[in-house]
C-alpha positions, -999 to 999 in steps of 0.1 A, spaced: -38 -577 470 -73 -583 457 -88 -560 431 -125 -560 426 -144 -559 393 -159 -526 384 -191 -519 404 -185 -548 428 -174 -526 457 -209 -515 467 -214 -541 494 -180 -532 509 -189 -496 510 -220 -506 530 -194 -524 553 -206 -559 545 -176 -582 554 -179 -609 527 -162 -608 493 -174 -635 469 -151 -651 443 -172 -637 415 -166 -601 426 -128 -604 422 -110 -592 390 -75 -603 400 -54 -615 429 -17 -606 432 12 -623 450 -6 -656 455 -17 -653 491 -22 -684 512 -52 -695 532 -58 -670 560 -33 -645 548 -42 -608 551 -48 -591 518 -55 -555 509 -88 -551 490 -90 -524 463 -118 -513 439 -114 -513 402 -97 -480 402 -71 -491 427 -85 -473 457 -79 -492 490 -112 -503 507 -103 -528 534 -81 -555 547 -94 -591 547 -85 -627 553 -80 -647 521 -96 -681 516 -86 -697 483 -110 -726 485 -142 -709 496 -169 -691 476 -165 -664 502 -130 -657 489 -122 -631 516 -136 -619 549 -129 -583 560 -109 -577 592 -110 -539 590 -123 -512 567 -93 -491 577 -67 -499 550 -39 -487 574 -48 -508 604 -23 -534 614 -37 -570 616 -18 -589 642 -20 -602 678 -29 -568 692 -57 -564 667 -74 -596 679 -68 -588 715 -85 -555 711 -115 -570 693 -118 -597 720 -116 -570 747 -144 -551 731 -166 -582 727 -161 -592 763 -169 -557 776 -202 -557 757 -213 -590 773 -203 -578 808 -228 -550 804 -258 -572 795 -285 -578 821 -282 -615 815 -246 -614 829 -261 -611 864 -282 -642 860 -259 -667 843 -223 -679 841 -228 -691 805 -227 -666 776 -216 -663 740 -185 -641 741 -177 -638 704 -203 -640 676 -183 -641 644 -188 -613 619 -210 -593 643 -181 -589 666 -156 -581 639 -140 -616 639 -155 -635 609 -156 -673 615 -149 -671 653 -174 -684 678 -166 -684 716 -190 -696 743 -183 -695 780 -196 -723 802 -186 -713 838 -148 -718 838 -146 -735 804 -144 -718 770 -156 -735 739 -142 -722 706 -150 -727 670 -126 -716 642 -148 -718 612 -129 -697 585 -93 -696 571 -86 -662 586 -92 -670 623 -75 -704 617 -44 -685 606 -45 -665 639 -56 -694 661 -27 -693 686 -27 -655 693 -65 -657 697 -63 -686 721 -36 -668 741 -57 -636 744 -88 -655 754 -71 -672 783 -55 -640 794 -87 -619 792 -112 -644 806 -91 -662 832 -104 -695 819 -75 -720 817 -95 -747 799 -104 -741 763 -122 -768 743 -122 -766 706 -153 -777 686 -141 -768 651 -161 -797 637 -188 -778 617 -193 -786 580 -184 -751 570 -147 -758 577 -148 -782 547 -159 -754 525 -129 -734 537 -105 -763 529 -99 -770 566 -99 -803 585 -121 -807 615 -105 -804 649 -119 -814 684 -102 -814 717 -86 -792 744 -68 -763 728 -56 -750 762 -56 -767 796 -76 -798 804 -104 -807 828 -134 -830 831 -157 -811 807 -182 -837 794 -207 -824 820 -198 -787 826 -222 -773 853 -238 -739 845 -265 -718 861 -292 -700 841 -317 -678 860 -314 -700 890 -317 -733 871 -288 -758 870 -277 -774 837 -249 -798 827 -234 -790 793 -216 -816 773 -191 -794 756 -172 -823 741 -200 -841 722 -232 -819 725 -247 -801 695 -228 -770 683 -208 -759 715 -230 -780 738 -259 -758 748 -283 -734 730 -273 -701 747 -292 -682 720 -325 -695 735 -318 -682 771 -344 -654 772 -369 -675 753 -366 -703 779 -374 -676 805 -404 -665 786 -417 -701 783 -411 -704 821 -432 -673 827 -461 -687 806 -461 -723 817 -480 -721 850 -508 -746 852 -504 -758 816 -499 -792 801 -467 -787 781 -453 -806 751 -416 -799 743 -407 -813 709 -370 -817 701 -362 -812 738 -325 -818 734 -310 -816 769 -342 -804 784 -338 -766 785 -374 -756 776 -389 -786 795 -371 -778 827 -379 -741 824 -416 -749 819 -415 -772 850 -398 -745 870 -426 -721 859 -453 -743 874 -463 -765 844 -489 -791 854 -471 -817 833 -444 -818 807 -439 -843 779 -404 -839 763 -396 -857 731 -361 -862 717 -346 -888 694 -310 -887 708 -303 -910 737 -272 -891 748 -291 -858 748 -319 -874 769 -293 -887 793 -281 -852 799 -317 -839 801 -324 -863 830 -292 -852 847 -303 -816 843 -337 -824 858 -320 -842 888 -298 -811 894 -328 -790 902 -353 -791 931 -382 -799 908 -409 -826 909 -395 -852 884 -428 -871 884 -443 -843 864 -420 -848 834 -421 -876 808 -390 -879 786 -398 -898 754 -371 -911 732 -385 -913 697 -388 -894 664 -407 -862 670 -427 -862 637 -440 -898 643 -447 -891 680 -467 -859 672 -488 -880 648 -494 -907 674 -505 -881 699 -528 -865 674 -544 -899 665 -548 -905 702 -567 -873 707 -541 -858 731 -544 -822 741 -519 -797 754 -520 -761 766 -486 -752 754 -463 -767 727 -427 -757 722 -410 -766 689 -373 -759 686 -361 -783 658 -326 -786 645 -315 -767 614 -337 -780 585 -322 -756 559 -285 -747 564 -286 -730 530 -311 -716 505 -309 -749 485 -327 -768 512 -355 -743 518 -382 -762 499 -378 -794 519 -373 -774 551 -405 -755 545 -424 -788 542 -409 -801 574 -416 -769 594 -452 -769 581 -457 -805 591 -446 -801 627 -465 -768 632 -496 -783 617 -494 -812 641 -486 -790 670 -516 -767 663 -539 -798 661 -526 -809 695 -533 -775 711 -564 -769 731 -583 -736 726 -564 -709 744 -532 -729 740 -498 -714 731 -474 -725 704 -438 -713 708 -423 -722 674 -387 -716 663 -365 -719 633 -327 -716 634 -323 -722 596 -305 -693 580 -321 -702 547 -356 -696 561 -362 -659 568 -386 -645 593 -412 -636 566 -411 -671 551 -413 -687 586 -444 -667 595 -460 -677 562 -453 -714 569 -468 -712 603 -498 -693 589 -503 -720 564 -501 -747 591 -527 -728 612 -551 -726 581 -548 -763 575 -553 -770 612 -587 -755 608 -586 -731 637 -580 -694 643 -546 -684 656 -527 -652 661 -491 -641 668 -488 -625 702 -450 -623 705 -419 -627 684 -387 -643 695 -350 -639 685 -316 -648 698 -304 -636 732 -285 -603 733 -251 -620 736 -257 -631 699 -257 -595 684 -264 -588 647 -243 -562 631 -266 -539 611 -244 -543 580 -245 -581 583 -281 -593 583 -270 -629 577 -260 -629 614 -297 -630 623 -306 -667 621 -329 -675 650 -365 -665 647 -396 -676 666 -433 -669 671 -456 -672 701 -490 -681 686 -523 -682 705 -549 -706 693 -583 -691 697 
């Protein structure tokens, strides 16, 4: 049992699922990592049931705010059933065979991420609680989805904070999954679920790729941090005049070229450039290059609030360079997936970049994660991806 300090139950009453170590008055019975514990306020009133994590600053993550609910295999099966039903009702389900099926706290399963790529599931167990229930969760996933192959990518740094070792490999079944073929709005992609970033593909950007595709016709497009070519190929499919795609990772560019070859597109209109994006943007600026559209989807510069200062500088640098490369009437689609950089701060950074670039610019659209990455209203931390479509006038 966990008893909270007086007054520290307020977030739980708002149904926020995290309990930090500093909010706890005492812990009884010495629970182990992942054990289910009852959470009570200072007066002893039951508030919730949570998974205990003795080594994390987030000392417990709530499973249920019903103090009488049984936490076991049936509980997780029911939560998974509900999450899958929500995805099946999304419009995107008619246009792709790759979706996020479970999005952690926002699906009532803190620390669990499940992505589906055609007939392969990729799972991440990122907290002590879901690690404790790993086997029943895997059994239920196979049963409910019909996917016999489940590849585990529990290799995120957050597992270290939970006192867990990293784990990569097939958790269920086995098949050649280094290039898992998927379809997204009629485009073919190969996903490296074994070694790609996160679970192999950025499913959260699905609708944003479609938006870039719709805007790209007749434009010279620059795709910075192109990874495996998602935005670049979408722009080409949308009728871009030419696409320059920059990426520092050779393995990612190898997959990008395979993705391009998997689609009936004119490959001569795409240049894949293996180099550092920051230095290449400066080179292009010094050369006087001009583009009609720039897409910036960099990696996470600020995983936590501690890195925000350096991240802000990096975001400003790339956006400043991008705006200088844009021709009048050009579009900048700029993104941040850093949880430590909120939407208001990100807009301020881009505004500062536009001011320093010496031109007028305005926001004409805002971007977020696709609908299969829901954000529970009581858990705003689940909203990490933000983006702006900026018109240079």
